[in-house]
C-alpha positions in Angstrom: -18.0 -1.9 8.9 -15.9 1.5 7.9 -16.4 3.3 5.8 -13.8 3.9 2.5 -12.4 7.7 2.7 -9.8 8.8 0.1 -6.2 8.1 1.4 -3.0 10.8 2.4 -1.2 11.9 -0.1 1.8 11.2 0.0 5.0 12.8 -1.5 7.8 11.3 -3.1 10.4 10.2 0.0 14.0 11.0 -0.1 14.7 10.7 3.6 17.7 8.4 4.5 16.3 7.5 7.6 12.9 6.1 5.9 14.0 4.6 3.5 17.0 2.9 5.9 13.9 1.6 8.0 12.4 0.4 5.3 14.9 -2.1 3.2 15.7 -3.3 7.3 12.4 -4.8 7.3 11.8 -6.8 4.5 13.1 -10.4 3.7 12.8 -10.8 0.0 10.9 -13.9 -1.0 13.6 -15.8 -4.0 10.7 -17.5 -5.4 8.2 -14.7 -6.2 10.5 -11.9 -6.0 8.5 -10.4 -2.8 9.6 -7.8 -0.3 8.7 -9.2 2.6 7.1 -6.8 5.2 8.3 -8.2 8.9 7.2 -5.2 11.0 3.5 -4.7 12.1 1.0 -6.0 10.2 -1.9 -5.1 10.3 -5.3 -7.3 10.1 -5.7 -7.5 6.3 -2.1 -8.4 5.9 -0.8 -5.0 4.9 2.6 -3.8 6.5 2.5 0.0 8.9 5.1 1.7 9.8 5.2 5.4 11.7 6.0 8.2 9.4 5.4 11.8 8.9 3.3 11.8 12.0 1.1 8.9 11.5 0.7 4.9 10.4 1.8 4.3 6.6 0.5 1.7 5.2 4.3 0.3 4.0 3.6 -0.8 1.1 3.1 3.4 0.1 5.7 4.4 1.5 8.0 2.2 -1.0 5.8 3.4 -4.0 6.5 6.7 -3.1 10.1 6.5 -1.8 11.1 4.4 -5.1 8.1 5.8 -7.6 7.2 8.9 -6.8 4.6 10.9 -5.8 1.0 9.6 -4.2 -2.2 11.9 -4.5 -5.0 12.0 -2.5 -7.6 9.8 -3.4 -4.9 7.4 -5.7 -4.8 3.3 -4.7 -1.5 1.0 -4.8 -1.9 -1.7 -5.7 0.0 -5.7 -6.0 0.0 -7.0 -8.8 1.4 -9.8 -7.3 -1.8 -9.2 -4.7 0.6 -10.7 -1.8 -0.5 -7.1 0.9 3.2 -7.7 2.7 5.0 -6.6 -0.4 7.1 -4.0 -0.8 8.7 -4.3 -3.9 8.5 -1.0 -5.4 8.4 -3.7 -9.1 4.9 -5.2 -8.1 3.2 -1.8 -7.0 1.2 0.7 -9.5 -0.8 2.9 -8.8 -4.5 3.7 -10.0 -8.1 5.5 -8.6 -9.8 3.2 -6.5 -12.7 3.1 -9.5 -9.7 1.3 -11.6 -8.4 -0.9 -8.6 -12.5 -2.4 -7.7 -12.4 -2.4 -11.9 -10.0 -5.0 -11.8 -9.6 -6.7 -8.4 -14.3 -7.5 -8.3 -13.5 -11.1 -9.0 -11.7 -10.9 -5.7 -15.3 -9.5 -3.7 -13.3 -7.2 -1.7 -15.4 -3.9 -2.9 -17.6 -3.0 -4.1 -17.2 0.2 -6.8 -16.7 2.6 -3.1 -17.3 6.6 -2.3 -16.5 8.6 0.0 -18.3 7.9 3.5 -19.6 4.2 2.1 -18.6 1.1 4.0 -16.4 -1.4 3.2 -16.3 -4.5 5.2 -12.8 -4.7 6.5 
């Protein structure tokens, strides 16, 4: 079991090199309009890339590029329910509580507090 901790914040990203790297690692699924991450995937299916000195989830980087700032502790939910998707139109920002309530049927998380154990 891992312990839940707030996600690191991400400012809006304007760096053309980062944008180019992200876009070069996605393949558009014409049926779903998902931007599927073709780079490294975490065991839970989330894309990962190196940015600003640490491994980041590709959908969070995509959100920061195309939609804006992600403050500490906020999550990015995939409206398409595909963890490999980086399409900014499929990503919404919300609190962990909102995400857990909305996705409770998925049985992935309980109402996590910092330091709580979560199944990963």
